[in-house]
KEBAVO-417438 format. One record per residue (C-alpha): residue in three letters; x, y, z. Coordinates in Angstrom, 1 decimal, decimal comma, m for minus. Each point is the difference from the previous one (the first is absolute). Layout:
<rs>
+------+--------+--------+--------+
| resn |      x |      y |      z |
+------+--------+--------+--------+
|  ALA |      X |      Y |      Z |
...
+------+--------+--------+--------+
</rs>
This chain:
<rs>
+------+--------+--------+--------+
| resn |      x |      y |      z |
+------+--------+--------+--------+
|  UNK |   m7,1 |   22,8 |  m14,4 |
|  UNK |   m0,1 |   m3,0 |    2,8 |
|  UNK |    2,5 |   m2,2 |   m1,8 |
|  UNK |    2,4 |    2,9 |    0,8 |
|  UNK |   m0,8 |    0,4 |    3,7 |
|  UNK |    0,2 |   m3,5 |    0,9 |
|  UNK |    4,0 |    0,2 |   m1,5 |
|  UNK |    0,2 |    3,4 |    2,0 |
|  UNK |   m0,8 |   m2,9 |    3,1 |
|  UNK |    2,9 |   m2,4 |   m1,4 |
|  UNK |    2,1 |    2,5 |    0,7 |
|  UNK |   m1,0 |    1,3 |    3,2 |
|  UNK |   m0,2 |   m4,0 |    0,9 |
|  UNK |    3,4 |    0,0 |   m0,5 |
|  UNK |    1,6 |    2,8 |    1,6 |
|  UNK |   m2,1 |   m0,5 |    3,4 |
|  UNK |    1,4 |   m3,9 |    0,0 |
|  UNK |    3,1 |    1,3 |   m0,7 |
|  UNK |    0,3 |    2,7 |    2,8 |
|  UNK |   m2,6 |   m2,6 |    2,3 |
|  UNK |    3,0 |   m2,4 |   m0,3 |
|  UNK |    2,5 |    2,3 |    0,5 |
|  UNK |   m1,0 |    1,2 |    3,1 |
|  UNK |   m1,1 |   m3,0 |    1,6 |
|  UNK |    3,4 |   m1,9 |   m1,2 |
|  UNK |    2,0 |    2,8 |    2,4 |
|  UNK |   m2,7 |   m0,4 |    2,9 |
|  UNK |    0,4 |   m3,6 |    0,0 |
|  UNK |    3,5 |   m0,4 |   m0,1 |
|  UNK |    0,6 |    3,0 |    2,4 |
|  UNK |   m1,9 |   m2,4 |    2,5 |
|  UNK |    1,7 |   m2,7 |    2,2 |
|  UNK |   m3,4 |   m1,6 |    0,7 |
|  UNK |   m0,3 |   m3,7 |   m1,5 |
|  UNK |   m2,8 |   m0,9 |   m2,1 |
|  UNK |   m2,2 |   m1,7 |    2,1 |
|  UNK |   m0,7 |   m2,9 |   m3,3 |
|  UNK |    3,7 |    0,0 |   m1,5 |
|  UNK |    1,9 |    0,6 |    3,3 |
|  UNK |    2,4 |    2,3 |   m1,8 |
|  UNK |    0,6 |    4,0 |    0,4 |
|  UNK |   m0,5 |    2,4 |   m2,8 |
|  UNK |    3,4 |   m0,3 |   m0,9 |
|  UNK |    0,4 |   m3,7 |    0,2 |
|  UNK |   m2,6 |   m0,3 |   m2,1 |
|  UNK |    1,6 |    2,6 |   m2,5 |
|  UNK |    3,4 |   m1,9 |    0,1 |
|  UNK |   m1,8 |   m3,4 |   m1,0 |
|  UNK |   m1,2 |    2,0 |   m3,0 |
|  UNK |    3,0 |    0,9 |   m1,3 |
|  UNK |    1,2 |   m3,3 |    0,0 |
|  UNK |   m2,7 |   m0,9 |   m2,5 |
|  UNK |    0,1 |    3,0 |   m2,1 |
|  UNK |    1,1 |   m1,4 |   m3,3 |
|  UNK |   m1,9 |   m2,6 |    0,2 |
|  UNK |   m3,3 |    2,4 |    1,0 |
|  UNK |    1,2 |    2,2 |   m2,6 |
|  UNK |   m0,2 |   m3,0 |   m2,7 |
|  UNK |   m3,3 |   m1,1 |    1,2 |
|  UNK |   m1,5 |    3,6 |   m0,3 |
|  UNK |    1,1 |    0,4 |   m3,5 |
|  UNK |   m1,2 |   m3,6 |   m0,9 |
|  UNK |   m3,1 |    0,1 |    1,5 |
|  UNK |   m1,0 |    3,6 |   m1,1 |
|  UNK |    1,0 |   m0,5 |   m3,4 |
|  UNK |   m2,5 |   m3,4 |    0,0 |
|  UNK |   m2,8 |    2,2 |    1,4 |
|  UNK |    0,3 |    2,5 |   m2,7 |
|  UNK |   m0,6 |   m2,9 |   m2,2 |
|  UNK |   m3,3 |   m1,1 |    1,8 |
|  UNK |    1,4 |   m3,4 |    2,1 |
|  UNK |    0,0 |    2,2 |    3,5 |
|  UNK |    2,8 |    0,6 |    2,2 |
|  UNK |   m1,4 |   m1,4 |    3,6 |
|  UNK |    0,2 |   m3,4 |   m1,4 |
|  UNK |    3,7 |   m0,4 |   m1,0 |
|  UNK |    1,1 |    2,5 |    2,6 |
|  UNK |   m1,3 |   m1,8 |    2,7 |
|  UNK |    1,5 |   m3,1 |   m1,0 |
|  UNK |    3,4 |    1,6 |   m1,2 |
|  UNK |    0,3 |    1,6 |    3,7 |
|  UNK |   m1,0 |   m3,7 |    1,8 |
|  UNK |    2,3 |   m1,6 |   m2,0 |
|  UNK |    2,9 |    2,2 |    0,9 |
|  UNK |   m1,5 |    1,0 |    3,4 |
|  UNK |    1,3 |    3,1 |   m0,6 |
|  UNK |   m3,1 |    1,7 |    1,2 |
|  UNK |   m1,5 |   m1,3 |    4,2 |
|  UNK |   m3,1 |   m1,7 |   m0,9 |
|  UNK |   m1,6 |    2,2 |    2,1 |
|  UNK |    0,4 |    3,3 |   m1,8 |
|  UNK |   m0,4 |   m1,5 |   m4,2 |
|  UNK |   m3,8 |    1,2 |    0,4 |
|  UNK |    1,5 |    3,8 |    0,9 |
|  UNK |    2,8 |   m0,5 |   m2,4 |
|  UNK |   m2,0 |   m0,8 |   m2,7 |
|  UNK |   m2,7 |    2,8 |    0,4 |
|  UNK |    2,3 |    2,5 |    0,9 |
|  UNK |    3,5 |   m0,6 |   m2,2 |
|  UNK |   m2,7 |   m0,8 |   m3,3 |
|  UNK |   m1,6 |    3,8 |    0,5 |
|  UNK |    2,3 |    1,8 |   m1,7 |
|  UNK |    0,4 |   m2,3 |   m3,2 |
|  UNK |   m3,7 |   m0,6 |   m0,5 |
|  UNK |   m0,8 |    3,7 |    0,2 |
|  UNK |    2,0 |    0,2 |   m3,0 |
|  UNK |   m1,4 |   m2,3 |   m1,6 |
|  UNK |   m3,4 |    1,4 |    0,8 |
|  UNK |    1,7 |    3,3 |   m1,6 |
|  UNK |    0,7 |   m1,4 |   m3,1 |
|  UNK |   m3,0 |   m2,2 |   m0,7 |
|  UNK |   m2,9 |    2,7 |    1,1 |
|  UNK |   m1,2 |    1,3 |   m3,1 |
|  UNK |    1,4 |   m2,6 |   m2,3 |
|  UNK |   m3,1 |   m2,1 |    0,3 |
|  UNK |   m3,6 |    1,7 |   m0,2 |
|  UNK |   m2,1 |   m0,9 |    3,1 |
|  UNK |   m2,6 |    1,9 |    1,8 |
|  UNK |    1,3 |    2,1 |    2,5 |
|  UNK |   m2,6 |   m0,7 |    2,3 |
|  UNK |   m0,1 |   m3,0 |    0,1 |
|  UNK |    4,0 |   m0,6 |    0,3 |
|  UNK |    0,0 |    2,4 |    2,8 |
|  UNK |   m2,9 |   m1,8 |    2,1 |
|  UNK |    1,9 |   m3,1 |   m0,1 |
|  UNK |    3,4 |    1,9 |    1,0 |
|  UNK |   m1,6 |    1,2 |    2,9 |
|  UNK |   m1,8 |   m3,3 |    0,8 |
|  UNK |    3,4 |   m1,3 |    0,3 |
|  UNK |    1,7 |    2,5 |    2,2 |
|  UNK |   m2,8 |   m0,5 |    2,4 |
|  UNK |    0,8 |   m3,4 |    0,4 |
|  UNK |    3,5 |   m0,1 |    0,2 |
|  UNK |   m0,1 |    2,7 |    2,9 |
|  UNK |   m2,7 |   m2,4 |    1,8 |
|  UNK |    2,2 |   m3,0 |   m0,6 |
|  UNK |    3,2 |    1,4 |    0,9 |
|  UNK |   m0,2 |    1,3 |    3,4 |
|  UNK |   m0,9 |   m3,9 |    0,8 |
|  UNK |    3,0 |   m1,5 |   m2,4 |
|  UNK |    2,8 |    2,6 |    2,0 |
|  UNK |   m1,0 |   m1,7 |    3,2 |
|  UNK |    0,5 |   m3,7 |   m1,3 |
|  UNK |    2,8 |   m1,7 |    1,5 |
|  UNK |    2,7 |   m2,4 |   m2,3 |
|  UNK |   m3,0 |   m2,8 |    0,6 |
|  UNK |   m2,7 |    1,8 |   m1,4 |
|  UNK |    1,6 |    1,3 |   m3,0 |
|  UNK |    1,9 |   m2,9 |   m0,7 |
|  UNK |   m3,8 |   m1,7 |    0,0 |
|  UNK |   m1,6 |    3,1 |   m2,3 |
|  UNK |    2,7 |   m0,2 |   m2,4 |
|  UNK |   m0,3 |   m3,5 |    0,0 |
|  UNK |   m4,0 |    0,8 |   m0,8 |
|  UNK |    1,0 |    2,8 |   m2,4 |
|  UNK |    2,3 |   m1,2 |   m2,2 |
|  UNK |   m1,8 |   m3,3 |    0,0 |
|  UNK |   m3,1 |    1,7 |   m1,9 |
|  UNK |    2,2 |    2,4 |   m1,9 |
|  UNK |    1,8 |   m2,8 |   m1,6 |
|  UNK |   m3,2 |   m1,8 |   m1,0 |
|  UNK |   m1,9 |    3,8 |   m1,6 |
|  UNK |    3,5 |    0,3 |   m1,7 |
|  UNK |    0,3 |   m3,8 |   m1,5 |
|  UNK |   m3,7 |    0,5 |   m1,3 |
|  UNK |    0,7 |    3,6 |   m1,6 |
|  UNK |    3,2 |   m2,1 |   m2,0 |
|  UNK |   m2,3 |   m3,2 |   m1,1 |
|  UNK |   m2,8 |    3,0 |   m0,6 |
|  UNK |   m2,9 |   m2,5 |    1,9 |
|  UNK |   m2,9 |    1,9 |    1,9 |
|  UNK |   m0,6 |    3,7 |   m0,3 |
|  UNK |    3,5 |    0,3 |   m1,9 |
|  UNK |   m1,4 |   m2,4 |   m2,5 |
|  UNK |   m2,3 |    2,9 |   m0,8 |
|  UNK |   m0,2 |    3,4 |   m1,8 |
|  UNK |   m1,8 |    3,3 |    0,0 |
|  UNK |   m0,5 |    3,7 |   m1,3 |
|  UNK |   m0,9 |    1,5 |    2,7 |
|  UNK |    1,9 |    3,1 |    1,0 |
|  UNK |   m2,5 |    1,4 |    2,7 |
|  UNK |   m2,5 |   m1,9 |    3,1 |
|  UNK |   m3,0 |    1,0 |    1,6 |
|  UNK |   m2,6 |   m1,6 |    1,9 |
|  UNK |    0,4 |   m2,9 |    2,0 |
|  UNK |    3,3 |   m0,6 |   m2,4 |
|  UNK |    2,0 |    2,7 |    1,6 |
|  UNK |   m1,7 |   m1,2 |    3,4 |
|  UNK |    1,7 |   m3,0 |   m0,6 |
|  UNK |    3,5 |    1,5 |   m0,8 |
|  UNK |   m0,1 |    2,8 |    2,6 |
|  UNK |   m0,6 |   m3,1 |    2,5 |
|  UNK |    2,5 |   m2,1 |   m1,6 |
|  UNK |    2,7 |    2,2 |   m0,2 |
|  UNK |    0,1 |    0,8 |    3,8 |
|  UNK |   m0,1 |   m3,7 |    0,4 |
|  UNK |    3,1 |    0,6 |   m2,3 |
|  UNK |    1,7 |    2,8 |    1,8 |
|  UNK |   m0,2 |   m1,6 |    3,7 |
|  UNK |    1,6 |   m3,5 |   m1,7 |
|  UNK |    2,5 |    2,2 |   m0,7 |
|  UNK |    1,6 |    0,5 |    3,3 |
|  UNK |    0,6 |   m3,6 |    0,3 |
|  UNK |    1,5 |   m0,7 |   m3,2 |
|  UNK |   m2,5 |   m1,2 |   m2,0 |
|  UNK |    0,9 |    2,4 |   m3,3 |
|  UNK |   m3,5 |    2,2 |   m1,5 |
|  UNK |    1,0 |   m0,1 |   m4,0 |
|  UNK |   m1,0 |   m4,1 |   m0,6 |
|  UNK |   m3,2 |    0,4 |    1,7 |
|  UNK |   m0,5 |    3,4 |   m0,8 |
|  UNK |    0,3 |   m1,4 |   m3,5 |
|  UNK |   m2,2 |   m2,5 |    0,4 |
|  UNK |   m2,7 |    2,0 |    1,6 |
|  UNK |   m0,1 |    2,5 |   m3,2 |
|  UNK |    0,0 |   m2,7 |   m2,3 |
|  UNK |   m2,7 |   m1,8 |    1,6 |
|  UNK |   m2,0 |    3,4 |    0,0 |
|  UNK |    0,2 |    0,2 |   m3,7 |
|  UNK |    2,0 |    3,0 |   m0,5 |
|  UNK |    2,9 |    0,1 |   m2,4 |
|  UNK |    3,2 |   m2,1 |    1,4 |
|  UNK |    2,5 |    3,2 |   m0,5 |
|  UNK |   m2,0 |    2,0 |    2,6 |
|  UNK |    1,5 |   m2,4 |    2,3 |
|  UNK |    3,0 |    1,7 |    0,2 |
|  UNK |   m1,1 |    4,0 |    0,8 |
|  UNK |   m2,2 |   m2,0 |    2,7 |
|  UNK |    2,5 |   m2,2 |    1,4 |
|  UNK |    3,0 |    2,0 |   m0,5 |
|  UNK |   m2,1 |    2,9 |    1,9 |
|  UNK |   m1,3 |   m1,4 |    2,6 |
|  UNK |    3,3 |   m1,7 |    0,9 |
|  UNK |    1,8 |    3,4 |    0,2 |
|  UNK |   m2,7 |    2,0 |    2,0 |
|  UNK |   m0,5 |   m2,9 |    2,6 |
|  UNK |    3,7 |   m0,4 |    0,6 |
|  UNK |    0,7 |    3,9 |   m0,7 |
|  UNK |   m3,4 |    1,3 |    2,7 |
|  UNK |   m0,8 |   m3,3 |    1,5 |
|  UNK |    1,6 |   m2,4 |    1,5 |
|  UNK |    3,7 |    1,0 |   m0,7 |
|  UNK |   m0,2 |    3,1 |    2,2 |
|  UNK |   m1,5 |   m2,7 |    2,9 |
|  UNK |    3,1 |   m2,2 |   m0,7 |
|  UNK |    2,3 |    2,7 |    0,4 |
|  UNK |   m1,7 |    1,6 |    3,0 |
|  UNK |    0,2 |   m3,0 |    1,7 |
|  UNK |    3,5 |   m0,9 |   m1,3 |
|  UNK |   m0,6 |   m3,6 |   m1,8 |
|  UNK |    2,2 |    0,0 |   m2,8 |
|  UNK |    3,5 |   m0,7 |   m0,7 |
|  UNK |    1,5 |    3,5 |   m0,4 |
|  UNK |    3,0 |   m0,9 |   m2,2 |
|  UNK |   m2,0 |   m1,9 |   m2,5 |
|  UNK |   m3,1 |    1,9 |   m0,5 |
|  UNK |    2,7 |    2,9 |   m1,5 |
|  UNK |    1,4 |   m2,5 |   m1,7 |
|  UNK |   m3,7 |   m1,1 |   m1,5 |
|  UNK |   m1,1 |    3,9 |   m0,4 |
|  UNK |    3,1 |    0,2 |   m2,2 |
|  UNK |    1,4 |   m2,6 |   m1,8 |
|  UNK |   m3,9 |   m1,5 |   m0,6 |
|  UNK |   m0,8 |    3,6 |   m1,7 |
|  UNK |    3,5 |   m0,2 |   m2,1 |
|  UNK |   m1,9 |   m3,7 |   m0,6 |
|  UNK |   m3,5 |    1,7 |   m1,2 |
|  UNK |    1,9 |    2,4 |   m2,3 |
|  UNK |    1,8 |   m2,7 |   m1,5 |
|  UNK |   m2,9 |   m2,2 |   m0,7 |
|  UNK |   m1,8 |    3,1 |   m1,1 |
|  UNK |    2,1 |    2,0 |   m2,6 |
|  UNK |    2,1 |   m3,0 |   m1,2 |
|  UNK |   m2,4 |   m3,4 |    0,0 |
|  UNK |   m2,8 |   m0,3 |   m2,2 |
|  UNK |   m0,9 |   m3,3 |    0,7 |
|  UNK |    1,8 |   m3,2 |    1,9 |
|  UNK |   m0,8 |   m3,9 |   m0,5 |
|  UNK |   m1,3 |   m0,2 |    3,5 |
|  UNK |   m1,9 |   m3,2 |   m0,1 |
|  UNK |    2,4 |   m2,1 |    1,4 |
|  UNK |    1,6 |    2,6 |    1,9 |
|  UNK |   m3,6 |    0,6 |    1,8 |
|  UNK |   m0,4 |   m3,7 |    0,4 |
|  UNK |    3,5 |   m0,6 |    2,1 |
|  UNK |   m0,7 |    3,1 |    2,1 |
|  UNK |   m3,3 |   m1,9 |    1,0 |
|  UNK |    1,6 |   m3,2 |    0,7 |
|  UNK |    2,8 |    1,5 |    2,4 |
|  UNK |   m3,1 |    2,4 |    1,3 |
|  UNK |   m1,7 |   m2,8 |    0,8 |
|  UNK |    3,0 |   m1,4 |    1,7 |
|  UNK |    0,5 |    3,1 |    1,9 |
|  UNK |   m3,2 |   m0,1 |    1,3 |
|  UNK |    0,6 |   m3,3 |    1,6 |
|  UNK |    3,3 |    1,3 |    1,8 |
|  UNK |   m1,6 |    2,5 |    1,6 |
|  UNK |   m2,6 |   m2,5 |    1,2 |
|  UNK |    2,5 |   m2,1 |    1,1 |
|  UNK |    1,8 |    2,4 |    1,8 |
|  UNK |   m3,0 |    1,2 |    1,8 |
|  UNK |   m0,9 |   m3,3 |    1,1 |
|  UNK |    3,8 |   m1,3 |    1,3 |
|  UNK |    1,3 |    3,3 |    0,9 |
|  UNK |   m3,0 |    2,6 |    0,8 |
|  UNK |    1,3 |    3,1 |    1,1 |
|  UNK |    3,8 |   m0,8 |   m0,1 |
|  UNK |    2,1 |    1,4 |   m2,3 |
+------+--------+--------+--------+
</rs>
């Protein structure tokens, strides 16, 4: 019964996100006021996004395809945005969290119930992630470009390191437990950890790899990482930081739609047709690109500050 409720919340999250995006897009495009960070009006931001609609659609499809296979989408998406200059640096955190909400809700809907996991453990981890994202989103949504660039440098550097550890099977990724539920001190650690990971999502640190590392370190079955990380991401974006970023208008309007639509298609293709891929080399390539991108953000933060 619990899993059916969680699946229902996924559908509610999708509808809520679409409605909020439609309303905010209409409001932003109708306003002639220039954004304090980007220096553009809503209509200018919309036109900027339209110029990159093909690129961001491809990014959305590929990144969420990889996300469904367990690599994560934030790292490759952040790198692709930077390389193609398709999203203003100041809008990257919000666009990641708003645009990927629908695809990740689709993922969670598909994966809930496939893997056996204690519902109480899962729900507490999800609630903690939502709380962390709400707290941090209120801070990050007010960042200027310089703060966003430095935050993305730190976030991507840490994320690339954890993904590399996962790929090499070192640290907690070298262990394999059998538990499907947590209690006592281990449950407290999982809740506090997911609160922190939910907060870090707001600066572009994807929750997947750190959450999987924590689940393994606590002695849980590796399969439990999938509902835990997908459920946490889906609900923290749909009910936590996503609405906050939308309310502040700190997201790329067009790109968020391409991520939502093309990203959901990528999720479905990976889930329905791809059972396994040789991801070892691909993941290492992504790690190198993400490290490089992290230092690009650092360079721009130092050299350009808040300038476009």
